[in-house]
C-alpha positions in Angstrom: 15.1 36.2 32.8 11.9 34.5 32.0 11.9 31.5 29.6 9.7 31.9 26.5 6.5 29.9 26.8 7.3 27.9 23.6 11.1 27.7 23.1 10.7 25.4 20.1 8.1 23.8 17.9 6.0 21.3 19.8 6.6 18.6 17.1 10.3 19.2 16.7 13.0 17.7 18.8 15.5 20.5 19.7 18.4 18.0 19.1 17.2 17.2 15.6 19.7 18.6 13.1 17.5 18.1 10.0 16.1 21.0 8.2 12.4 21.6 7.6 12.4 19.9 4.2 13.9 16.7 5.5 11.6 16.6 8.5 8.6 17.0 6.3 9.8 14.3 3.9 10.3 12.0 6.8 6.8 12.7 8.2 5.2 12.1 4.8 7.1 8.9 4.3 6.1 7.7 7.7 2.4 8.4 7.1 2.4 6.7 3.7 4.2 3.7 5.3 1.6 3.5 8.1 -1.3 3.8 5.7 0.1 1.1 3.3 0.9 -1.3 6.2 -2.6 -1.0 7.5 -4.1 -1.4 4.0 -2.0 -4.5 3.1 -2.7 -6.1 6.4 -6.5 -5.6 5.9 -6.2 -7.0 2.4 -4.3 -10.0 3.7 -7.0 -10.7 6.2 -9.7 -10.3 3.6 -7.9 -12.6 1.2 -7.4 -15.3 3.8 -11.0 -15.1 4.9 -12.1 -15.6 1.3 -9.8 -18.6 1.0 -11.0 -20.0 4.3 -7.6 -19.6 6.0 -7.0 -18.3 9.5 -6.0 -14.7 10.1 -2.3 -13.8 10.3 -0.6 -14.2 13.7 1.8 -11.6 15.1 5.3 -13.0 15.1 4.7 -15.9 12.7 7.5 -15.9 10.2 5.4 -17.3 7.3 2.7 -14.7 7.9 5.3 -12.0 7.9 6.8 -13.4 4.7 3.3 -13.4 3.0 2.7 -9.8 4.2 6.0 -8.6 2.8 5.4 -10.3 -0.5 1.9 -8.7 -0.8 3.4 -5.3 0.2 6.1 -5.7 -2.5 3.4 -6.6 -5.0 1.5 -3.5 -4.1 4.5 -1.2 -4.3 5.3 -2.5 -7.8 1.7 -2.1 -8.9 1.4 1.4 -7.4 4.7 2.6 -9.0 3.7 1.3 -12.4 0.2 2.9 -12.1 1.6 6.3 -11.1 4.4 6.1 -13.7 1.9 5.4 -16.5 -0.5 8.1 -15.3 2.1 10.8 -14.8 5.0 9.8 -17.1 6.7 13.2 -16.9 7.4 12.7 -13.1 10.1 10.1 -13.1 11.4 9.5 -9.6 15.1 9.7 -9.1 16.8 6.4 -8.2 17.6 6.2 -4.5 19.8 3.5 -3.0 18.1 1.6 -0.2 19.9 0.9 3.1 21.2 -2.7 3.3 18.4 -5.2 4.3 15.5 -2.6 4.0 13.3 -3.6 1.1 10.6 -0.9 1.7 12.8 2.2 1.9 13.1 2.8 -1.8 9.4 2.1 -2.7 8.3 4.4 0.2 10.7 7.1 -1.0 9.2 6.8 -4.5 5.7 7.2 -3.0 6.8 10.2 -1.0 8.3 11.7 -4.1 4.9 11.4 -5.9 3.1 12.7 -2.8 5.2 15.8 -2.8 4.7 16.5 -6.5 1.0 15.5 -7.2 -1.7 17.6 -5.5 -4.2 14.7 -5.9 -1.7 12.0 -4.7 -4.0 10.6 -2.0 -7.0 10.3 -4.3 -4.8 8.5 -6.9 -3.4 6.2 -4.2 -7.0 5.4 -3.1 -7.9 4.5 -6.7 -4.8 2.4 -7.0 -5.7 0.6 -3.7 -9.2 -0.1 -5.0 -8.0 -1.6 -8.2 -5.3 -3.6 -6.5 -7.8 -5.0 -4.0 -10.1 -6.0 -6.8 -7.3 -7.7 -8.7 -6.1 -9.6 -5.6 -9.5 -10.7 -4.3 -10.8 -11.8 -7.6 -11.5 -15.5 -7.5 -9.9 -17.6 -10.1 -12.5 -19.5 -12.2 -12.7 -23.2 -11.5 -12.4 -26.0 -14.1 -16.0 -26.0 -15.1 -16.3 -22.2 -15.3 -13.3 -22.1 -17.7 -14.9 -25.0 -19.6 -18.3 -23.4 -19.7 -17.9 -19.7 -19.4 -21.5 -19.0 -20.2 -24.3 -19.4 -17.7 -26.7 -22.3 -18.1 -30.3 -21.4 -17.5 -32.9 -23.9 -16.4 -35.8 -24.3 -18.7 -38.0 -26.2 -16.4 -40.0 -24.5 -13.7 -38.9 -24.8 -10.1 -41.1 -25.8 -7.2 -41.9 -23.3 -4.6 
């Protein structure tokens, strides 16, 4: 008897007991996690460059801690933005596994992604506003003291 040419889906492990819905949720959550990790790392590099600091080093615990803190800030910011934009979609609380701080926020983002047809456009807008808020330079002492711009009244030499 000849074996069928494709006995199972190319993307599915035959030993995977999950149903289609769980596999799709897992894939969406993975893609969102990958996208946000890349975004936050890029933001961290830009922020450090603006501050004149070196780029993050793989394996450095302080860099990892700073990355995790920025990722947590973004998750809080994104959830608040989505909740205020779409108040009727309140995500159900999900317990996170012990020690995993990104599971619940990623599950919330996957929940919104499954229910909002324009989720990726909203996420892009949220990323843009978060980037602007985190890269905005704090005004120095004299800028706070003199918020207006002083014009020179004398001519300059050329």
